[in-house]
N, C-alpha and C positions, 0 to 999 in steps of 0.2 A: 312622212307619210303619208300616203297617196291613196289619198282619200274615195278617189274616183275606184282606182282597181280593187281594193277592200270590197266596197258595196258592189262593182260586177260581178267577182268571185263569190260575194253572197248565194248571192241570188246565182248563179250556178250551183252552189255548192244545194242551197235549199231546192232548186226541182231534181237534182240528184237527188235527192232523198223523198220526195214523190210533197214539196210541199201543199196544205192543200184536201189535200188525200189522205179520207179515212182508209184505218186498217183493223183489222178484226183483233178483238177482242175477248179468248174465250170468259165463259164464267161455269161458274156452278150449274146454272140453267139453258147453257146452250153457247151465245152467241150475237158478242151488236157491236154494230161500229166504235171506232172510236180516231178521232183527230189527235196525231201526234203535241205534245206542250210543248211550244219554242223555249227557247230561251234566249233570252233579247240580247243584244249586243249595240251598247249605248257609245260610240264617241265623241268626245268631249275633246275641246282646242289643247287642255293637257293631258290627256290620260282616257284610258275606257273603263264602262263597268262592265264584265258579265253574269248574269243573269242580277241576282238582285244582293251582289256581292259590292266589297270598298271600287270605291275611284283608285285604280292600274294608271300609275305616273306608264308617262311611253317611257324614261328612264334604265325603270326595270327590265332588268332581261326577261324574266316568265312572259311580259307584255309584250316583248321583241319577239318573242321566240313567237308568243301567238299570233301575234300578224302579221310575221314571216309566212308563218304556216296556212294564213287567211291569203297571202298575197301569191302563194305558191299556187294555191290551188286546191291548197288539201283544208282537210280539219283543224282543228286544234289540239298539237295532239297529248293537251294535258287533257281535254276534253273525250278523249278515247274510254279510257276507262269504266267510265258513268256511262257514258251513249258509244257503244262499239259496234252499229249502224248510224253512226250518223243521227245530226241534231237540226 
């Protein structure tokens, strides 16, 4: 696993979706600024944790696909249904 490439691509993806930029959220009484909730990705020697989920070993096919998507410069395909605009 190329951790440097993963971290570099995560920074690029974060900037793509506007990390730290507030978005307008419409409410019943008008609108307000809201910062998107980040989705933490924790890298360990033996696996990853996405969000507040369980440790996913690097040998697991879904973990390999997630990391391959990031190394290819894309958001993980497993997140697309929940975050169609990126996270």
